[in-house]
MIKE-205715 format. One record per residue: residue in one letter; residue number from 1; x, y, z of N, C-alpha, C in turn. Coordinates in steps of 0.001 Angstrom, whole numbers, plus 500000, padded with zeros to 6 digits. Example, Ala and Ser with C-alpha at 12.3 -4.5 7.8 and 13.67 -1.06 7.14 Angstrom:
2
<r residu="a" num="1" n_x="513190" n_y="494310" n_z="507800" ca_x="512300" ca_y="495500" ca_z="507800" c_x="513200" c_y="496700" c_z="507800"/>
<r residu="s" num="2" n_x="512850" n_y="497750" n_z="507080" ca_x="513670" ca_y="498940" ca_z="507140" c_x="512900" c_y="500030" c_z="507870"/>
***
This chain:
180
<r residu="x" num="1" n_x="520309" n_y="578761" n_z="587177" ca_x="519058" ca_y="579465" ca_z="586937" c_x="518905" c_y="580635" c_z="587893"/>
<r residu="x" num="2" n_x="519225" n_y="580420" n_z="589175" ca_x="519086" ca_y="581458" ca_z="590184" c_x="519946" c_y="582676" c_z="589833"/>
<r residu="x" num="3" n_x="521173" n_y="582427" n_z="589365" ca_x="522083" ca_y="583513" ca_z="589009" c_x="521545" c_y="584288" c_z="587804"/>
<r residu="x" num="4" n_x="521006" n_y="583578" n_z="586830" ca_x="520433" ca_y="584234" ca_z="585648" c_x="519246" c_y="585100" c_z="586044"/>
<r residu="x" num="5" n_x="518432" n_y="584612" n_z="586966" ca_x="517275" ca_y="585380" ca_z="587433" c_x="517741" c_y="586647" c_z="588153"/>
<r residu="x" num="6" n_x="518743" n_y="586521" n_z="589006" ca_x="519260" ca_y="587695" ca_z="589722" c_x="519822" c_y="588732" c_z="588742"/>
<r residu="x" num="7" n_x="520491" n_y="588274" n_z="587701" ca_x="521019" ca_y="589179" ca_z="586674" c_x="519878" c_y="589887" c_z="585957"/>
<r residu="x" num="8" n_x="518838" n_y="589138" n_z="585635" ca_x="517681" ca_y="589718" ca_z="584954" c_x="517026" c_y="590795" c_z="585828"/>
<r residu="x" num="9" n_x="516875" n_y="590509" n_z="587109" ca_x="516270" ca_y="591474" ca_z="588036" c_x="517149" c_y="592713" c_z="588151"/>
<r residu="x" num="10" n_x="518466" n_y="592512" n_z="588224" ca_x="519399" ca_y="593650" ca_z="588318" c_x="519353" c_y="594525" c_z="587065"/>
<r residu="x" num="11" n_x="519156" n_y="593908" n_z="585900" ca_x="519112" ca_y="594647" ca_z="584631" c_x="517738" c_y="595253" c_z="584329"/>
<r residu="x" num="12" n_x="516739" n_y="594888" n_z="585105" ca_x="515367" ca_y="595302" ca_z="584820" c_x="515175" c_y="596816" c_z="584719"/>
<r residu="x" num="13" n_x="515702" n_y="597615" n_z="585661" ca_x="515483" ca_y="599063" ca_z="585545" c_x="516019" c_y="599646" c_z="584226"/>
<r residu="x" num="14" n_x="517197" n_y="599191" n_z="583833" ca_x="517796" ca_y="599686" ca_z="582587" c_x="517020" c_y="599218" c_z="581357"/>
<r residu="x" num="15" n_x="516583" n_y="597968" n_z="581371" ca_x="515930" ca_y="597379" ca_z="580196" c_x="514443" c_y="597699" c_z="580097"/>
<r residu="x" num="16" n_x="513786" n_y="597928" n_z="581256" ca_x="512331" ca_y="598142" ca_z="581224" c_x="511911" c_y="599522" c_z="581734"/>
<r residu="x" num="17" n_x="512846" n_y="600230" n_z="582366" ca_x="512523" ca_y="601556" ca_z="582884" c_x="511972" c_y="601558" c_z="584304"/>
<r residu="x" num="18" n_x="511801" n_y="600388" n_z="584894" ca_x="511263" ca_y="600297" ca_z="586252" c_x="511928" c_y="599141" c_z="586996"/>
<r residu="x" num="19" n_x="511947" n_y="599258" n_z="588328" ca_x="512448" ca_y="598152" ca_z="589151" c_x="511368" c_y="597076" c_z="589245"/>
<r residu="x" num="20" n_x="511761" n_y="595921" n_z="589715" ca_x="510811" ca_y="594819" ca_z="589892" c_x="509689" c_y="595242" c_z="590839"/>
<r residu="x" num="21" n_x="510045" n_y="595928" n_z="591918" ca_x="509033" ca_y="596377" ca_z="592889" c_x="508049" c_y="597354" c_z="592255"/>
<r residu="x" num="22" n_x="508539" n_y="598231" n_z="591378" ca_x="507637" ca_y="599163" ca_z="590686" c_x="506668" c_y="598406" c_z="589776"/>
<r residu="x" num="23" n_x="507154" n_y="597348" n_z="589120" ca_x="506272" ca_y="596534" ca_z="588280" c_x="505238" c_y="595819" c_z="589140"/>
<r residu="x" num="24" n_x="505656" n_y="595352" n_z="590326" ca_x="504703" ca_y="594702" ca_z="591232" c_x="503574" c_y="595659" c_z="591598"/>
<r residu="x" num="25" n_x="503912" n_y="596925" n_z="591854" ca_x="502895" ca_y="597923" ca_z="592201" c_x="501900" c_y="598111" c_z="591058"/>
<r residu="x" num="26" n_x="502404" n_y="598145" n_z="589836" ca_x="501526" ca_y="598300" ca_z="588668" c_x="500579" c_y="597111" c_z="588575"/>
<r residu="x" num="27" n_x="501118" n_y="595899" n_z="588718" ca_x="500289" ca_y="594694" ca_z="588605" c_x="499299" c_y="594566" c_z="589757"/>
<r residu="x" num="28" n_x="499656" n_y="595106" n_z="590928" ca_x="498783" ca_y="595008" ca_z="592098" c_x="497436" c_y="595695" c_z="591841"/>
<r residu="x" num="29" n_x="497440" n_y="596719" n_z="590991" ca_x="496220" ca_y="597489" ca_z="590722" c_x="495400" c_y="596910" c_z="589573"/>
<r residu="x" num="30" n_x="495927" n_y="595894" n_z="588936" ca_x="495222" ca_y="595216" ca_z="587851" c_x="494729" c_y="593876" c_z="588378"/>
<r residu="x" num="31" n_x="493729" n_y="593337" n_z="587769" ca_x="493209" ca_y="592039" ca_z="588219" c_x="493060" c_y="591122" c_z="587014"/>
<r residu="x" num="32" n_x="494090" n_y="590321" n_z="586785" ca_x="494096" ca_y="589415" ca_z="585654" c_x="493736" c_y="588016" c_z="586105"/>
<r residu="x" num="33" n_x="492884" n_y="587365" n_z="585357" ca_x="492480" ca_y="586000" ca_z="585685" c_x="493579" c_y="585007" c_z="585313"/>
<r residu="x" num="34" n_x="494343" n_y="585344" n_z="584273" ca_x="495339" ca_y="584409" ca_z="583779" c_x="496708" c_y="585065" c_z="583693"/>
<r residu="x" num="35" n_x="497732" n_y="584242" n_z="583840" ca_x="499124" ca_y="584663" ca_z="583707" c_x="499339" c_y="585340" c_z="582354"/>
<r residu="x" num="36" n_x="498829" n_y="584715" n_z="581296" ca_x="499050" ca_y="585231" ca_z="579937" c_x="498441" c_y="586619" c_z="579739"/>
<r residu="x" num="37" n_x="497338" n_y="586907" n_z="580420" ca_x="496719" ca_y="588239" ca_z="580311" c_x="497629" c_y="589306" c_z="580904"/>
<r residu="x" num="38" n_x="498251" n_y="588998" n_z="582030" ca_x="499159" ca_y="589955" ca_z="582666" c_x="500404" c_y="590171" c_z="581805"/>
<r residu="x" num="39" n_x="500934" n_y="589092" n_z="581219" ca_x="502098" ca_y="589208" ca_z="580336" c_x="501744" c_y="590077" c_z="579134"/>
<r residu="x" num="40" n_x="500596" n_y="589818" n_z="578541" ca_x="500155" ca_y="590602" ca_z="577382" c_x="500005" c_y="592081" c_z="577754"/>
<r residu="x" num="41" n_x="499437" n_y="592362" n_z="578926" ca_x="499276" ca_y="593738" ca_z="579404" c_x="500633" c_y="594448" c_z="579482"/>
<r residu="x" num="42" n_x="501619" n_y="593803" n_z="580083" ca_x="502939" ca_y="594426" ca_z="580212" c_x="503590" c_y="594642" c_z="578852"/>
<r residu="x" num="43" n_x="503390" n_y="593707" n_z="577947" ca_x="503976" ca_y="593830" ca_z="576613" c_x="503304" c_y="594935" c_z="575798"/>
<r residu="x" num="44" n_x="501984" n_y="594951" n_z="575794" ca_x="501272" ca_y="595905" ca_z="574933" c_x="501155" c_y="597295" c_z="575542"/>
<r residu="x" num="45" n_x="500886" n_y="597372" n_z="576841" ca_x="500673" ca_y="598674" ca_z="577483" c_x="501969" c_y="599345" c_z="577931"/>
<r residu="x" num="46" n_x="503006" n_y="598551" n_z="578165" ca_x="504241" ca_y="599109" ca_z="578713" c_x="505478" c_y="598804" c_z="577871"/>
<r residu="x" num="47" n_x="505325" n_y="598062" n_z="576781" ca_x="506445" ca_y="597792" ca_z="575881" c_x="507524" c_y="596901" c_z="576465"/>
<r residu="x" num="48" n_x="507176" n_y="596078" n_z="577431" ca_x="508139" ca_y="595176" ca_z="578060" c_x="508304" c_y="593947" c_z="577164"/>
<r residu="x" num="49" n_x="509534" n_y="593485" n_z="577008" ca_x="509761" ca_y="592289" ca_z="576198" c_x="509151" c_y="591072" c_z="576886"/>
<r residu="x" num="50" n_x="508933" n_y="590029" n_z="576105" ca_x="508256" ca_y="588842" ca_z="576639" c_x="508996" c_y="588244" c_z="577844"/>
<r residu="x" num="51" n_x="510302" n_y="588115" n_z="577752" ca_x="511080" ca_y="587506" ca_z="578835" c_x="510923" c_y="588266" c_z="580150"/>
<r residu="x" num="52" n_x="511056" n_y="589585" n_z="580077" ca_x="510896" ca_y="590383" ca_z="581290" c_x="509452" c_y="590336" c_z="581788"/>
<r residu="x" num="53" n_x="508489" n_y="590437" n_z="580880" ca_x="507076" ca_y="590417" ca_z="581273" c_x="506737" c_y="589110" c_z="581988"/>
<r residu="x" num="54" n_x="507181" n_y="588001" n_z="581432" ca_x="506918" ca_y="586695" ca_z="582029" c_x="507549" c_y="586596" c_z="583417"/>
<r residu="x" num="55" n_x="508774" n_y="587070" n_z="583557" ca_x="509473" ca_y="587042" ca_z="584847" c_x="508754" c_y="587910" c_z="585874"/>
<r residu="x" num="56" n_x="508367" n_y="589110" n_z="585478" ca_x="507674" ca_y="590029" ca_z="586386" c_x="506380" c_y="589397" c_z="586885"/>
<r residu="x" num="57" n_x="505590" n_y="588850" n_z="585978" ca_x="504303" ca_y="588258" ca_z="586358" c_x="504519" c_y="587044" c_z="587262"/>
<r residu="x" num="58" n_x="505464" n_y="586191" n_z="586912" ca_x="505744" ca_y="585005" ca_z="587715" c_x="506161" c_y="585392" c_z="589131"/>
<r residu="x" num="59" n_x="507077" n_y="586338" n_z="589244" ca_x="507565" ca_y="586742" ca_z="590569" c_x="506512" c_y="587531" c_z="591350"/>
<r residu="x" num="60" n_x="505636" n_y="588228" n_z="590644" ca_x="504612" ca_y="589014" ca_z="591343" c_x="503625" c_y="588121" c_z="592078"/>
<r residu="x" num="61" n_x="503427" n_y="586924" n_z="591589" ca_x="502485" ca_y="586005" ca_z="592241" c_x="502938" c_y="585662" c_z="593651"/>
<r residu="x" num="62" n_x="504252" n_y="585572" n_z="593856" ca_x="504776" ca_y="585267" ca_z="595182" c_x="504662" c_y="586453" c_z="596133"/>
<r residu="x" num="63" n_x="504561" n_y="587664" n_z="595600" ca_x="504501" ca_y="588843" ca_z="596468" c_x="503075" c_y="589244" c_z="596813"/>
<r residu="x" num="64" n_x="502098" n_y="588702" n_z="596139" ca_x="500717" ca_y="589090" ca_z="596390" c_x="500224" c_y="588583" c_z="597746"/>
<r residu="x" num="65" n_x="500779" n_y="587477" n_z="598198" ca_x="500400" ca_y="586920" ca_z="599487" c_x="501543" c_y="587133" c_z="600469"/>
<r residu="x" num="66" n_x="501218" n_y="587272" n_z="601737" ca_x="502249" ca_y="587361" ca_z="602759" c_x="502888" c_y="585987" c_z="602910"/>
<r residu="x" num="67" n_x="504085" n_y="585910" n_z="603500" ca_x="504700" ca_y="584599" ca_z="603720" c_x="503786" c_y="583660" c_z="604520"/>
<r residu="x" num="68" n_x="503101" n_y="584195" n_z="605529" ca_x="502190" ca_y="583355" ca_z="606309" c_x="501041" c_y="582835" c_z="605455"/>
<r residu="x" num="69" n_x="500516" n_y="583690" n_z="604557" ca_x="499440" ca_y="583270" ca_z="603660" c_x="499915" c_y="582156" c_z="602729"/>
<r residu="x" num="70" n_x="501145" n_y="582313" n_z="602210" ca_x="501681" ca_y="581308" ca_z="601298" c_x="501773" c_y="579948" c_z="601991"/>
<r residu="x" num="71" n_x="502275" n_y="579935" n_z="603222" ca_x="502388" ca_y="578677" ca_z="603965" c_x="500997" c_y="578133" c_z="604290"/>
<r residu="x" num="72" n_x="500107" n_y="578995" n_z="604741" ca_x="498739" ca_y="578546" ca_z="605066" c_x="498073" c_y="577920" c_z="603850"/>
<r residu="x" num="73" n_x="498257" n_y="578512" n_z="602681" ca_x="497670" ca_y="577964" ca_z="601457" c_x="498269" c_y="576600" c_z="601109"/>
<r residu="x" num="74" n_x="499565" n_y="576432" n_z="601354" ca_x="500211" ca_y="575146" ca_z="601068" c_x="499595" c_y="574021" c_z="601896"/>
<r residu="x" num="75" n_x="499192" n_y="574343" n_z="603130" ca_x="498705" ca_y="573311" ca_z="604040" c_x="497187" c_y="573295" c_z="604169"/>
<r residu="x" num="76" n_x="496521" n_y="574048" n_z="603314" ca_x="495064" ca_y="574014" ca_z="603287" c_x="494622" c_y="572628" c_z="602833"/>
<r residu="x" num="77" n_x="493804" n_y="571956" n_z="603627" ca_x="493382" ca_y="570594" ca_z="603313" c_x="494425" c_y="569549" c_z="603662"/>
<r residu="x" num="78" n_x="495547" n_y="569987" n_z="604252" ca_x="496633" ca_y="569080" ca_z="604628" c_x="497078" c_y="569383" c_z="606056"/>
<r residu="x" num="79" n_x="496120" n_y="569690" n_z="606910" ca_x="496405" ca_y="570133" ca_z="608284" c_x="497287" c_y="569159" c_z="609057"/>
<r residu="x" num="80" n_x="497181" n_y="567880" n_z="608759" ca_x="497987" ca_y="566895" ca_z="609487" c_x="499485" c_y="567050" c_z="609201"/>
<r residu="x" num="81" n_x="499827" n_y="567738" n_z="608109" ca_x="501235" ca_y="567923" ca_z="607749" c_x="501851" c_y="569172" c_z="608382"/>
<r residu="x" num="82" n_x="501030" n_y="570108" n_z="608805" ca_x="501538" ca_y="571385" ca_z="609324" c_x="502454" c_y="571203" c_z="610534"/>
<r residu="x" num="83" n_x="502148" n_y="570305" n_z="611484" ca_x="503089" ca_y="570096" ca_z="612604" c_x="504468" c_y="569606" c_z="612140"/>
<r residu="x" num="84" n_x="504511" n_y="568835" n_z="611075" ca_x="505802" ca_y="568379" ca_z="610528" c_x="506557" c_y="569592" c_z="610000"/>
<r residu="x" num="85" n_x="505871" n_y="570429" n_z="609241" ca_x="506475" ca_y="571656" ca_z="608710" c_x="507003" c_y="572520" c_z="609854"/>
<r residu="x" num="86" n_x="506170" n_y="572742" n_z="610872" ca_x="506561" ca_y="573587" ca_z="612001" c_x="507813" c_y="573039" c_z="612687"/>
<r residu="x" num="87" n_x="507881" n_y="571729" n_z="612864" ca_x="509043" ca_y="571114" ca_z="613496" c_x="510288" c_y="571278" c_z="612618"/>
<r residu="x" num="88" n_x="510137" n_y="571096" n_z="611313" ca_x="511274" ca_y="571293" ca_z="610409" c_x="511796" c_y="572733" c_z="610491"/>
<r residu="x" num="89" n_x="510882" n_y="573700" n_z="610493" ca_x="511291" ca_y="575109" ca_z="610559" c_x="512000" c_y="575402" c_z="611885"/>
<r residu="x" num="90" n_x="511454" n_y="574936" n_z="613000" ca_x="512104" ca_y="575207" ca_z="614286" c_x="513467" c_y="574510" c_z="614358"/>
<r residu="x" num="91" n_x="513588" n_y="573333" n_z="613747" ca_x="514865" ca_y="572623" ca_z="613708" c_x="515886" c_y="573391" c_z="612881"/>
<r residu="x" num="92" n_x="515477" n_y="573855" n_z="611724" ca_x="516369" ca_y="574607" ca_z="610838" c_x="516836" c_y="575899" c_z="611507"/>
<r residu="x" num="93" n_x="515947" n_y="576577" n_z="612197" ca_x="516301" ca_y="577849" ca_z="612827" c_x="517365" c_y="577676" c_z="613908"/>
<r residu="x" num="94" n_x="517490" n_y="576490" n_z="614464" ca_x="518505" ca_y="576221" ca_z="615480" c_x="519894" c_y="576008" c_z="614870"/>
<r residu="x" num="95" n_x="519957" n_y="575828" n_z="613565" ca_x="521242" ca_y="575566" ca_z="612915" c_x="522129" c_y="576805" c_z="612859"/>
<r residu="x" num="96" n_x="521527" n_y="577987" n_z="612798" ca_x="522313" ca_y="579220" ca_z="612729" c_x="521426" c_y="580419" c_z="612517"/>
<r residu="x" num="97" n_x="521977" n_y="581595" n_z="612779" ca_x="521186" ca_y="582823" ca_z="612635" c_x="521328" c_y="583455" c_z="611253"/>
<r residu="x" num="98" n_x="521951" n_y="582735" n_z="610338" ca_x="522158" ca_y="583257" ca_z="608984" c_x="521227" c_y="582591" c_z="607965"/>
<r residu="x" num="99" n_x="520133" n_y="582048" n_z="608445" ca_x="519193" ca_y="581318" ca_z="607585" c_x="518041" c_y="582230" c_z="607175"/>
<r residu="x" num="100" n_x="517690" n_y="582151" n_z="605907" ca_x="516529" ca_y="582876" ca_z="605385" c_x="515491" c_y="581840" c_z="604977"/>
<r residu="x" num="101" n_x="514287" n_y="581999" n_z="605487" ca_x="513188" ca_y="581089" ca_z="605162" c_x="512283" c_y="581820" c_z="604183"/>
<r residu="x" num="102" n_x="512133" n_y="581266" n_z="602976" ca_x="511424" ca_y="581950" ca_z="601904" c_x="510245" c_y="581121" c_z="601406"/>
<r residu="x" num="103" n_x="509047" n_y="581406" n_z="601916" ca_x="507865" ca_y="580716" ca_z="601403" c_x="507559" c_y="581143" c_z="599967"/>
<r residu="x" num="104" n_x="507195" n_y="580175" n_z="599164" ca_x="506757" ca_y="580414" ca_z="597791" c_x="505369" c_y="579812" c_z="597667"/>
<r residu="x" num="105" n_x="504858" n_y="579771" n_z="596466" ca_x="503491" ca_y="579291" ca_z="596287" c_x="503315" c_y="577828" c_z="596685"/>
<r residu="x" num="106" n_x="504262" n_y="576966" n_z="596310" ca_x="504079" ca_y="575538" ca_z="596559" c_x="505126" c_y="574921" c_z="597481"/>
<r residu="x" num="107" n_x="506105" n_y="575712" n_z="597914" ca_x="507171" ca_y="575171" ca_z="598752" c_x="507787" c_y="576295" c_z="599584"/>
<r residu="x" num="108" n_x="508696" n_y="575905" n_z="600462" ca_x="509432" ca_y="576876" ca_z="601269" c_x="510916" c_y="576583" c_z="601088"/>
<r residu="x" num="109" n_x="511649" n_y="577580" n_z="600600" ca_x="513096" ca_y="577448" ca_z="600422" c_x="513797" c_y="577838" c_z="601712"/>
<r residu="x" num="110" n_x="514827" n_y="577081" n_z="602050" ca_x="515657" ca_y="577367" ca_z="603211" c_x="517039" c_y="577708" c_z="602656"/>
<r residu="x" num="111" n_x="517473" n_y="578938" n_z="602945" ca_x="518665" ca_y="579471" ca_z="602296" c_x="519663" c_y="579941" c_z="603345"/>
<r residu="x" num="112" n_x="520902" n_y="579636" n_z="603119" ca_x="521987" ca_y="580227" ca_z="603907" c_x="522639" c_y="581209" c_z="602956"/>
<r residu="x" num="113" n_x="523710" n_y="580815" n_z="602320" ca_x="524234" ca_y="581636" ca_z="601230" c_x="523548" c_y="581175" c_z="599945"/>
<r residu="x" num="114" n_x="523271" n_y="579903" n_z="599894" ca_x="522531" ca_y="579272" ca_z="598805" c_x="521424" c_y="578434" c_z="599423"/>
<r residu="x" num="115" n_x="520463" n_y="578061" n_z="598604" ca_x="519410" ca_y="577174" ca_z="599099" c_x="520038" c_y="575840" c_z="599472"/>
<r residu="x" num="116" n_x="519723" n_y="575362" n_z="600677" ca_x="520240" ca_y="574054" ca_z="601081" c_x="519125" c_y="573079" c_z="601413"/>
<r residu="x" num="117" n_x="517893" n_y="573588" n_z="601540" ca_x="516764" ca_y="572696" ca_z="601818" c_x="515491" c_y="573287" c_z="601224"/>
<r residu="x" num="118" n_x="514533" n_y="572426" n_z="600989" ca_x="513243" ca_y="572824" ca_z="600424" c_x="512183" c_y="571944" c_z="601074"/>
<r residu="x" num="119" n_x="511123" n_y="572582" n_z="601566" ca_x="510032" ca_y="571838" ca_z="602211" c_x="508792" c_y="571973" c_z="601338"/>
<r residu="x" num="120" n_x="508243" n_y="570845" n_z="600931" ca_x="507098" ca_y="570879" ca_z="600023" c_x="506058" c_y="569844" c_z="600447"/>
<r residu="x" num="121" n_x="504828" n_y="570294" n_z="600725" ca_x="503771" ca_y="569299" ca_z="600958" c_x="503447" c_y="568634" c_z="599619"/>
<r residu="x" num="122" n_x="503927" n_y="567415" n_z="599440" ca_x="503846" ca_y="566743" ca_z="598142" c_x="502475" c_y="566145" c_z="597886"/>
<r residu="x" num="123" n_x="501863" n_y="565610" n_z="598938" ca_x="500522" ca_y="565024" ca_z="598838" c_x="499770" c_y="565423" c_z="600102"/>
<r residu="x" num="124" n_x="498560" n_y="564947" n_z="600258" ca_x="497795" ca_y="565247" ca_z="601478" c_x="498355" c_y="564530" c_z="602697"/>
<r residu="x" num="125" n_x="499225" n_y="563553" n_z="602454" ca_x="499748" ca_y="562763" ca_z="603575" c_x="501277" c_y="562756" c_z="603662"/>
<r residu="x" num="126" n_x="501960" n_y="563588" n_z="602847" ca_x="503423" ca_y="563512" ca_z="602824" c_x="504064" c_y="564857" c_z="602503"/>
<r residu="x" num="127" n_x="505112" n_y="565158" n_z="603246" ca_x="505983" ca_y="566292" ca_z="602940" c_x="507250" c_y="565728" c_z="602326"/>
<r residu="x" num="128" n_x="507724" n_y="566367" n_z="601275" ca_x="509029" ca_y="566030" ca_z="600721" c_x="510016" c_y="567080" c_z="601208"/>
<r residu="x" num="129" n_x="511078" n_y="566631" n_z="601852" ca_x="512159" ca_y="567497" ca_z="602295" c_x="513290" c_y="567335" c_z="601291"/>
<r residu="x" num="130" n_x="513544" n_y="568390" n_z="600533" ca_x="514638" ca_y="568362" ca_z="599572" c_x="515893" c_y="568906" c_z="600223"/>
<r residu="x" num="131" n_x="517029" n_y="568297" n_z="599921" ca_x="518307" ca_y="568721" ca_z="600495" c_x="519365" c_y="568819" c_z="599409"/>
<r residu="x" num="132" n_x="520286" n_y="569759" n_z="599566" ca_x="521455" ca_y="569838" ca_z="598688" c_x="522618" c_y="569222" c_z="599438"/>
<r residu="x" num="133" n_x="522994" n_y="568043" n_z="599006" ca_x="524086" ca_y="567293" ca_z="599632" c_x="524980" c_y="566752" c_z="598520"/>
<r residu="x" num="134" n_x="525780" n_y="567623" n_z="597933" ca_x="526629" ca_y="567208" ca_z="596810" c_x="527635" c_y="566156" c_z="597256"/>
<r residu="x" num="135" n_x="527769" n_y="565127" n_z="596432" ca_x="528733" ca_y="564077" ca_z="596699" c_x="528276" c_y="563025" c_z="597699"/>
<r residu="x" num="136" n_x="527039" n_y="563116" n_z="598166" ca_x="526516" ca_y="562140" ca_z="599132" c_x="525683" c_y="561106" c_z="598371"/>
<r residu="x" num="137" n_x="525971" n_y="559836" n_z="598622" ca_x="525251" ca_y="558753" ca_z="597942" c_x="523847" c_y="558592" c_z="598524"/>
<r residu="x" num="138" n_x="522938" n_y="558140" n_z="597675" ca_x="521587" ca_y="557795" ca_z="598108" c_x="521709" c_y="556658" c_z="599113"/>
<r residu="x" num="139" n_x="520989" n_y="556774" n_z="600251" ca_x="521091" ca_y="555749" ca_z="601299" c_x="519901" c_y="555837" c_z="602237"/>
<r residu="x" num="140" n_x="519376" n_y="554702" n_z="602642" ca_x="518262" ca_y="554673" ca_z="603590" c_x="517102" c_y="555539" c_z="603139"/>
<r residu="x" num="141" n_x="516668" n_y="556441" n_z="604010" ca_x="515559" ca_y="557344" ca_z="603666" c_x="515993" c_y="558476" c_z="602738"/>
<r residu="x" num="142" n_x="517293" n_y="558643" n_z="602556" ca_x="517838" ca_y="559690" ca_z="601684" c_x="517790" c_y="559191" c_z="600234"/>
<r residu="x" num="143" n_x="516754" n_y="559647" n_z="599507" ca_x="516522" ca_y="559209" ca_z="598129" c_x="517128" c_y="560203" c_z="597144"/>
<r residu="x" num="144" n_x="517066" n_y="559835" n_z="595848" ca_x="517471" ca_y="560810" ca_z="594846" c_x="516456" c_y="561953" c_z="594836"/>
<r residu="x" num="145" n_x="516774" n_y="563039" n_z="594195" ca_x="515977" ca_y="564262" ca_z="594257" c_x="514566" c_y="564104" c_z="593709"/>
<r residu="x" num="146" n_x="514359" n_y="563134" n_z="592848" ca_x="513017" ca_y="562919" ca_z="592297" c_x="512454" c_y="564172" c_z="591656"/>
<r residu="x" num="147" n_x="511268" n_y="564614" n_z="592090" ca_x="510602" ca_y="565737" ca_z="591434" c_x="511287" c_y="567090" c_z="591632"/>
<r residu="x" num="148" n_x="512275" n_y="567158" n_z="592521" ca_x="512954" ca_y="568437" ca_z="592751" c_x="513928" c_y="568791" c_z="591639"/>
<r residu="x" num="149" n_x="514300" n_y="567821" n_z="590826" ca_x="515230" ca_y="568104" ca_z="589732" c_x="516537" c_y="568652" c_z="590258"/>
<r residu="x" num="150" n_x="516970" n_y="569799" n_z="589716" ca_x="518263" ca_y="570376" ca_z="590097" c_x="518178" c_y="571274" c_z="591327"/>
<r residu="x" num="151" n_x="516985" n_y="571538" n_z="591839" ca_x="516860" ca_y="572386" ca_z="593031" c_x="517503" c_y="571734" c_z="594244"/>
<r residu="x" num="152" n_x="517486" n_y="570417" n_z="594289" ca_x="518046" ca_y="569657" ca_z="595404" c_x="518723" c_y="568419" c_z="594837"/>
<r residu="x" num="153" n_x="519621" n_y="567832" n_z="595623" ca_x="520276" ca_y="566599" ca_z="595180" c_x="519586" c_y="565362" c_z="595749"/>
<r residu="x" num="154" n_x="518861" n_y="565554" n_z="596870" ca_x="518231" ca_y="564431" ca_z="597563" c_x="516850" c_y="564811" c_z="598070"/>
<r residu="x" num="155" n_x="516080" n_y="563777" n_z="598426" ca_x="514745" ca_y="563975" ca_z="598981" c_x="514516" c_y="562953" c_z="600086"/>
<r residu="x" num="156" n_x="513806" n_y="563417" n_z="601131" ca_x="513370" ca_y="562526" ca_z="602198" c_x="511864" c_y="562719" c_z="602345"/>
<r residu="x" num="157" n_x="511125" n_y="561627" n_z="602339" ca_x="509671" ca_y="561693" ca_z="602469" c_x="509294" c_y="561596" c_z="603949"/>
<r residu="x" num="158" n_x="508453" n_y="562534" n_z="604397" ca_x="508048" ca_y="562588" ca_z="605797" c_x="506521" c_y="562529" c_z="605892"/>
<r residu="x" num="159" n_x="506016" n_y="561630" n_z="606735" ca_x="504566" ca_y="561498" ca_z="606889" c_x="504082" c_y="561755" c_z="608310"/>
<r residu="x" num="160" n_x="505001" n_y="561736" n_z="609272" ca_x="504629" ca_y="561908" ca_z="610674" c_x="505665" c_y="562792" c_z="611362"/>
<r residu="x" num="161" n_x="505256" n_y="563464" n_z="612412" ca_x="506194" ca_y="564289" ca_z="613192" c_x="507369" c_y="563436" c_z="613660"/>
<r residu="x" num="162" n_x="507096" n_y="562202" n_z="614032" ca_x="508157" ca_y="561311" ca_z="614516" c_x="509205" c_y="560999" c_z="613442"/>
<r residu="x" num="163" n_x="508882" n_y="561254" n_z="612171" ca_x="509854" ca_y="561053" ca_z="611096" c_x="510992" c_y="562074" c_z="611170"/>
<r residu="x" num="164" n_x="510751" n_y="563211" n_z="611817" ca_x="511791" ca_y="564243" ca_z="611964" c_x="512614" c_y="563847" c_z="613197"/>
<r residu="x" num="165" n_x="513536" n_y="562925" n_z="612960" ca_x="514331" ca_y="562351" ca_z="614042" c_x="515790" c_y="562795" c_z="613926"/>
<r residu="x" num="166" n_x="516659" n_y="562171" n_z="614706" ca_x="518073" ca_y="562539" ca_z="614705" c_x="518708" c_y="562410" c_z="613322"/>
<r residu="x" num="167" n_x="518294" n_y="561400" n_z="612559" ca_x="518845" ca_y="561218" ca_z="611211" c_x="518508" c_y="562418" c_z="610325"/>
<r residu="x" num="168" n_x="517265" n_y="562866" n_z="610380" ca_x="516836" ca_y="564009" ca_z="609558" c_x="517580" c_y="565269" c_z="609991"/>
<r residu="x" num="169" n_x="517697" n_y="565463" n_z="611290" ca_x="518402" ca_y="566638" ca_z="611812" c_x="519861" c_y="566621" c_z="611359"/>
<r residu="x" num="170" n_x="520456" n_y="565445" n_z="611351" ca_x="521848" ca_y="565319" ca_z="610893" c_x="521976" c_y="565670" c_z="609409"/>
<r residu="x" num="171" n_x="521037" n_y="565186" n_z="608574" ca_x="521081" ca_y="565510" ca_z="607147" c_x="520873" c_y="567012" c_z="606916"/>
<r residu="x" num="172" n_x="519926" n_y="567606" n_z="607648" ca_x="519704" ca_y="569054" ca_z="607538" c_x="520963" c_y="569810" c_z="607936"/>
<r residu="x" num="173" n_x="521600" n_y="569369" n_z="608994" ca_x="522808" ca_y="570008" ca_z="609484" c_x="523940" c_y="569921" c_z="608445"/>
<r residu="x" num="174" n_x="524083" n_y="568766" n_z="607823" ca_x="525119" ca_y="568596" ca_z="606782" c_x="524834" c_y="569503" c_z="605584"/>
<r residu="x" num="175" n_x="523571" n_y="569579" n_z="605187" ca_x="523211" ca_y="570452" ca_z="604063" c_x="523492" c_y="571911" c_z="604402"/>
<r residu="x" num="176" n_x="523164" n_y="572307" n_z="605622" ca_x="523432" ca_y="573668" ca_z="606095" c_x="524923" c_y="573971" c_z="606064"/>
<r residu="x" num="177" n_x="525722" n_y="573062" n_z="606635" ca_x="527165" ca_y="573259" ca_z="606705" c_x="527810" c_y="573359" c_z="605329"/>
<r residu="x" num="178" n_x="527276" n_y="572639" n_z="604358" ca_x="527883" ca_y="572650" ca_z="603029" c_x="527368" c_y="573798" c_z="602154"/>
<r residu="x" num="179" n_x="526481" n_y="574633" n_z="602713" ca_x="525881" ca_y="575704" ca_z="601884" c_x="526631" c_y="577029" c_z="601970"/>
<r residu="x" num="180" n_x="527861" n_y="577003" n_z="602439" ca_x="528628" ca_y="578259" ca_z="602532" c_x="529398" c_y="578536" c_z="601295"/>
***
């Protein structure tokens, strides 16, 4: 899916006449209450096909807020989880200087060459840490991916800062190492 999205973004100027960033600027000046209204606007006012319009609107939502705003919104009403998130981020940053941390609306992707981890406040009392660990069997706290689907191969549920222990750091490290 990620590769198809990158191809679509690369083809956007040729197919729509504008880059993704130019479309973001156009949408920034409009105020649509619903996703479908913005898609309809791009289709009717700018002649963009449905697939491109939907992609532009979906991706524009992530650019409207700063990365800090996106993270703050994720932990609004879940303040007890923010220290867990902060510890995970500081732990990941120690793995290498080639890591990109990408906050989205509901989660934060951790990427080296490919995404190797995903941090998502799943409930008011739990963070789900998704990991890409191909060929690793489910064991102990390392569960199947559950709600992450194909984005990750495994999930670890975290409820307390103390849950981010040596075992978690080791799993993060393995996911990082295998993401080259």
